[in-house]
C-alpha positions as CSV (number, residue, x, y, z in Angstrom):
1,M,-0.1,0.0,0.1
2,M,1.0,3.6,-0.5
3,L,-0.1,7.0,0.6
4,A,-1.8,9.2,-1.9
5,A,-3.9,12.4,-2.2
6,V,-7.1,11.2,-3.9
7,Y,-9.9,13.4,-5.5
8,H,-13.4,12.3,-4.5
9,G,-15.4,15.3,-5.6
10,P,-15.4,19.1,-5.5
11,N,-13.3,20.3,-2.7
12,D,-12.9,16.7,-1.3
13,L,-9.3,15.8,-1.4
14,R,-8.5,12.9,0.9
15,V,-5.1,11.6,1.9
16,E,-5.5,7.8,2.1
17,E,-3.8,4.5,1.7
18,V,-4.3,3.0,-1.8
19,P,-2.6,0.1,-3.6
20,I,0.8,0.7,-5.3
21,P,0.2,0.6,-8.9
22,E,1.1,-2.6,-10.8
23,I,2.8,-2.1,-14.0
24,G,2.1,-4.0,-17.3
25,P,4.0,-4.6,-20.5
26,G,6.1,-1.5,-21.6
27,E,5.3,0.4,-18.4
28,I,7.5,2.0,-15.7
29,L,6.8,2.6,-12.0
30,V,8.3,5.8,-10.7
31,K,8.8,6.5,-6.9
32,V,7.8,10.1,-6.4
33,L,10.3,12.5,-5.1
34,S,8.5,15.7,-5.7
35,A,5.2,16.9,-7.2
36,S,4.1,20.6,-7.6
37,I,0.7,22.1,-7.4
38,C,-0.5,24.3,-10.3
39,G,-3.7,26.1,-11.3
40,T,-5.0,23.1,-13.1
41,D,-4.8,21.1,-9.9
42,L,-6.7,23.8,-8.1
43,R,-9.4,23.7,-10.6
44,I,-9.5,19.9,-10.4
45,W,-9.8,20.3,-6.5
46,H,-12.8,22.6,-6.9
47,G,-14.6,20.2,-9.3
48,N,-14.1,22.7,-12.2
49,H,-12.1,20.4,-14.7
50,R,-14.0,18.6,-17.6
51,M,-11.9,15.6,-17.2
52,F,-13.2,15.1,-13.6
53,P,-16.9,14.7,-14.1
54,P,-19.2,13.8,-11.3
55,G,-18.2,10.4,-9.7
56,T,-14.5,10.6,-10.6
57,V,-12.2,9.2,-8.0
58,R,-8.6,9.9,-9.2
59,I,-5.0,10.9,-8.0
60,P,-4.2,14.2,-9.4
61,G,-0.7,15.6,-10.0
62,H,1.0,16.2,-13.3
63,E,4.2,18.1,-12.4
64,V,6.1,15.0,-11.1
65,V,9.7,13.9,-10.8
66,G,11.0,10.7,-9.1
67,T,13.3,7.7,-9.5
68,I,12.5,4.7,-11.6
69,S,11.4,1.9,-9.1
70,Q,10.4,-0.9,-11.6
71,V,10.9,-1.2,-15.4
72,S,8.9,-3.7,-17.6
73,P,11.4,-6.3,-19.1
74,E,10.6,-5.1,-22.7
75,I,12.2,-1.7,-21.8
76,T,15.9,-1.6,-22.3
77,D,16.7,2.1,-22.3
78,Q,15.4,3.0,-18.9
79,A,17.0,1.7,-15.6
80,V,15.9,1.4,-12.0
81,G,17.3,4.2,-10.0
82,Q,17.5,6.8,-12.8
83,R,16.0,10.1,-11.7
84,V,13.4,11.2,-14.3
85,F,10.8,13.9,-15.0
86,C,7.5,12.6,-16.3
87,A,6.2,14.7,-19.2
88,P,2.4,14.6,-18.5
89,N,0.8,14.8,-21.9
90,T,0.6,11.9,-24.3
91,G,-1.2,12.1,-27.8
92,C,-2.6,9.3,-29.9
93,G,0.7,9.2,-31.9
94,H,-0.7,9.3,-35.3
95,C,-2.9,12.3,-35.8
96,Q,-1.7,15.4,-37.7
97,Q,-0.9,17.3,-34.6
98,C,1.1,14.3,-33.0
99,I,3.2,13.7,-36.1
100,T,4.0,17.3,-36.3
101,G,5.3,17.3,-32.7
102,N,2.4,19.0,-31.2
103,N,0.9,16.2,-29.1
104,N,-0.3,18.7,-26.5
105,L,-3.0,19.6,-29.2
106,C,-4.1,16.0,-29.9
107,A,-7.7,15.7,-29.7
108,N,-7.5,12.3,-28.0
109,Y,-4.7,12.9,-25.5
110,D,-3.9,11.3,-22.1
111,A,-2.4,13.3,-19.4
112,L,-0.8,12.0,-16.0
113,G,-2.9,13.3,-13.2
114,V,-5.7,14.2,-15.5
115,T,-7.0,11.2,-17.3
116,S,-5.0,8.7,-15.4
117,D,-3.6,8.6,-11.6
118,G,-0.8,11.1,-11.2
119,G,2.0,12.2,-8.9
120,F,0.3,13.2,-5.6
121,A,1.3,9.8,-4.4
122,E,4.3,7.8,-3.3
123,Y,4.3,5.9,-6.6
124,V,3.0,6.8,-10.1
125,R,2.6,4.3,-13.0
126,I,3.8,5.5,-16.4
127,P,1.6,4.0,-19.2
128,A,3.2,2.1,-22.1
129,R,2.2,4.8,-24.7
130,S,3.9,7.5,-22.6
131,V,7.1,5.5,-22.4
132,Q,7.1,4.8,-26.0
133,Q,6.5,8.5,-27.0
134,G,9.5,9.5,-24.8
135,N,7.6,11.1,-22.0
136,V,10.2,9.7,-19.3
137,I,13.1,12.3,-19.4
138,P,16.3,12.1,-17.5
139,V,17.0,14.6,-14.9
140,D,20.4,15.5,-13.6
141,E,21.2,14.4,-10.0
142,S,22.4,17.8,-9.1
143,V,18.8,19.3,-9.8
144,D,16.7,19.7,-6.7
145,P,13.8,17.3,-7.2
146,A,11.4,20.2,-6.2
147,V,12.9,22.3,-9.0
148,A,12.8,19.4,-11.5
149,A,9.0,19.1,-10.8
150,L,8.7,22.6,-12.3
151,L,9.8,21.3,-15.7
152,E,6.4,21.0,-17.0
153,P,5.2,24.6,-16.4
154,F,8.6,25.8,-17.5
155,A,8.1,23.9,-20.7
156,C,4.8,25.8,-21.3
157,V,6.9,28.9,-20.9
158,V,9.5,27.7,-23.3
159,R,6.9,27.0,-25.9
160,G,5.4,30.4,-25.4
161,Q,8.7,32.2,-26.0
162,N,9.8,30.0,-28.9
163,A,6.8,31.4,-30.7
164,L,7.9,34.9,-30.0
165,R,11.6,34.7,-31.0
166,I,13.0,37.1,-28.5
167,Q,16.0,38.8,-29.8
168,P,19.0,40.0,-27.7
169,G,18.5,43.5,-26.3
170,E,14.9,43.7,-27.0
171,T,12.2,45.0,-24.4
172,V,10.0,42.4,-23.0
173,L,6.7,43.4,-21.2
174,V,5.3,40.7,-18.9
175,M,1.8,41.3,-17.8
176,G,1.2,39.2,-14.7
177,A,3.8,38.1,-12.0
178,G,2.4,34.8,-10.7
179,P,4.5,31.6,-11.0
180,I,4.2,31.6,-14.9
181,G,5.0,35.3,-15.3
182,V,8.1,34.9,-13.1
183,M,9.3,32.0,-15.2
184,H,8.8,34.2,-18.3
185,I,11.0,36.9,-16.6
186,K,13.8,34.4,-16.0
187,L,13.7,32.7,-19.5
188,A,13.5,36.2,-21.3
189,K,16.6,37.4,-19.3
190,S,18.5,34.2,-20.2
191,R,17.6,34.8,-23.9
192,G,19.1,38.2,-23.9
193,A,16.2,40.5,-23.4
194,G,17.6,43.9,-22.7
195,R,14.7,45.1,-20.5
196,V,12.1,43.0,-18.8
197,I,9.2,45.1,-17.5
198,V,6.6,43.6,-15.4
199,S,2.9,44.7,-14.9
200,E,1.3,43.3,-11.8
201,P,-1.4,44.6,-9.4
202,I,-0.5,42.4,-6.4
203,A,2.3,44.2,-4.2
204,E,3.8,40.9,-2.9
205,R,4.1,39.7,-6.4
206,L,5.8,42.9,-7.7
207,A,8.4,42.4,-4.9
208,Q,8.9,38.9,-6.1
209,A,9.3,40.0,-9.7
210,V,12.2,42.3,-8.7
211,A,13.9,39.5,-6.7
212,M,13.6,37.3,-9.8
213,G,15.2,39.7,-12.2
214,A,12.7,42.2,-13.6
215,D,14.3,45.5,-14.5
216,K,11.1,47.4,-14.0
217,V,7.9,46.8,-12.2
218,V,4.6,48.6,-12.6
219,N,1.5,48.4,-10.5
220,P,-1.2,49.2,-13.3
221,S,-3.7,50.0,-10.3
222,S,-1.7,53.1,-9.2
223,E,0.5,53.9,-12.3
224,D,-0.3,54.4,-15.9
225,L,1.5,51.4,-17.7
226,S,1.5,53.2,-21.1
227,T,3.4,56.2,-19.6
228,V,5.8,54.2,-18.0
229,L,6.5,51.9,-20.9
230,R,7.1,54.8,-23.2
231,A,9.5,56.4,-20.6
232,E,11.4,53.1,-20.6
233,T,11.6,52.6,-24.3
234,G,12.1,56.1,-25.8
235,G,8.4,56.3,-26.7
236,R,8.7,52.9,-28.8
237,G,6.7,50.5,-26.7
238,A,7.5,46.9,-26.1
239,D,9.0,44.6,-28.6
240,V,7.4,41.6,-27.1
241,I,4.5,41.4,-24.9
242,I,3.6,38.2,-22.8
243,V,0.0,38.3,-21.3
244,A,0.7,35.8,-18.6
245,A,-2.7,36.5,-16.7
246,P,-6.3,35.6,-17.6
247,A,-7.1,39.2,-17.9
248,H,-9.5,40.8,-20.4
249,A,-8.0,44.3,-19.9
250,A,-4.4,43.1,-20.2
251,Q,-5.1,41.4,-23.6
252,E,-6.9,44.4,-25.0
253,A,-4.2,46.8,-23.9
254,A,-1.4,44.7,-25.5
255,V,-2.0,46.1,-28.8
256,Q,-1.6,49.5,-27.5
257,L,1.5,48.9,-25.7
258,A,3.4,47.1,-28.4
259,T,5.9,48.8,-30.8
260,I,5.6,48.7,-34.3
261,G,6.3,45.2,-35.6
262,G,5.8,43.9,-32.0
263,R,5.0,40.3,-31.0
264,I,2.3,39.5,-28.5
265,N,1.6,36.0,-26.8
266,L,-1.8,35.8,-25.3
267,F,-0.5,33.2,-22.8
268,G,-3.2,33.2,-20.3
269,G,-6.5,31.8,-21.4
270,L,-9.7,33.6,-20.6
271,P,-12.6,32.2,-18.5
272,K,-14.8,30.0,-20.9
273,D,-17.9,31.9,-19.7
274,R,-16.4,35.2,-21.2
275,P,-13.8,34.4,-23.7
276,T,-14.0,37.6,-25.9
277,I,-12.2,40.9,-25.9
278,N,-12.5,44.3,-27.8
279,L,-9.6,44.2,-30.1
280,D,-8.5,47.4,-32.1
281,S,-7.7,45.5,-35.3
282,N,-6.4,48.7,-37.0
283,L,-3.4,48.7,-34.6
284,V,-2.6,45.2,-35.5
285,H,-3.0,46.3,-39.2
286,Y,-1.0,49.5,-39.2
287,K,1.5,48.5,-36.7
288,E,2.2,45.1,-38.5
289,L,1.7,43.3,-35.1
290,V,2.0,39.5,-34.7
291,I,-0.3,38.0,-32.1
292,T,-0.1,34.4,-31.1
293,G,-1.2,32.0,-28.4
294,T,0.2,28.9,-27.0
295,T,-1.3,26.3,-24.7
296,A,0.2,23.7,-22.6
297,C,3.4,21.9,-23.6
298,S,4.4,19.2,-26.0
299,T,6.9,16.4,-25.1
300,A,9.6,18.1,-27.3
301,D,9.0,21.3,-25.2
302,C,9.6,19.2,-21.9
303,W,12.9,17.8,-23.2
304,Q,14.0,21.4,-24.1
305,S,12.9,22.5,-20.8
306,A,14.9,19.8,-19.0
307,R,18.0,20.5,-21.1
308,I,17.8,24.2,-20.0
309,V,17.5,23.3,-16.4
310,N,20.0,20.4,-16.5
311,A,22.5,22.9,-18.1
312,G,21.9,25.5,-15.3
313,L,20.9,28.1,-17.8
314,V,17.9,29.1,-15.8
315,D,17.8,28.8,-12.0
316,L,14.1,27.9,-10.8
317,S,15.1,27.3,-7.1
318,Q,13.7,30.7,-6.1
319,M,10.4,29.6,-7.4
320,I,9.8,27.1,-4.6
321,S,7.8,28.9,-1.9
322,E,6.8,26.0,0.3
323,R,7.3,22.2,0.7
324,Y,4.8,20.0,2.3
325,A,4.8,16.3,3.3
326,L,2.1,14.2,1.2
327,G,0.1,13.9,4.3
328,D,-0.4,17.6,4.5
329,A,-1.7,17.7,0.9
330,V,-5.0,19.7,1.8
331,T,-3.0,22.3,3.6
332,A,-0.7,22.5,0.6
333,F,-3.5,23.1,-1.8
334,A,-4.9,26.0,0.4
335,A,-1.3,27.5,0.5
336,A,-1.0,27.2,-3.3
337,E,-4.3,29.2,-3.7
338,D,-3.3,32.3,-1.6
339,R,-1.9,34.2,-4.5
340,K,1.3,35.1,-2.6
341,S,3.1,31.8,-3.0
342,L,4.8,30.9,-6.3
343,K,5.1,27.2,-6.4
344,V,4.1,24.8,-3.6
345,V,5.4,21.2,-3.8
346,L,4.6,17.9,-2.1
347,Q,7.3,15.7,-1.2
348,P,6.1,12.1,-0.5
């Protein structure tokens, strides 16, 4: 038997003893070292995720790192004792999205901790299809397991910035300084951004943004962001804008704040009951703006994320706000929701 945090319904997360998963042909069993809590997990907890319909009993947790405990005999390229990160999204493997490397966009995807039992447990089973598609990714022993657990959200950030092609010396505006916004700050700086300006209305998060490397922070509740941005850029506006918050006003303002030829990523999805914004399309036309969006991450993005962290190019250790034992999972979920913590991790 093992300990696990099990979803039984909205706001009903129970820490209980459950059987250790048994692996089948082509599968791997991983002993969990660390699993971090993200916004998706909080939506699951509150019963707001479509993959958790009424009656679902499942172990969440999709940001997972651990050591291989058991390997099916058919597998020859993975070994017991290897430290690994488990990329959560697995596509069907044969649709147009999968064969072009975008398995995160597969219409028939599976995801660890979403469609199958995940990592808020002492052990997690990696399905055969995930193993076959390369979802088990080596992690350097020198990397803190709690940091390695952040490779999935960091891979989402990598995907978002790959679409923006940040050039050395450019001014990057990050709107929103939650965990994802902070990762965008760190990655943009590592890619040579000349100035990273951050807009965020929560004072504690503004202070965190400065500590994480932001060159200038703005509270849009008390300062005029457009005025500050013009002063910081000689009147040009931002070369790159990342809207890392699900905020209608921020998305609408991005086209105003971008320089001629600027690139914008609407990274934070809007609530499904109000998904539209008022867009001044003339600004897109006359300023020749490029507006894009990215969602989740592919397995290839996870591999790139792991290479960046394994090489020490981006240090995510400051992202860990709190660590909890698995038995304190409910307390950990509440801490992750306070909007002051960056990343909260469970350590079985």
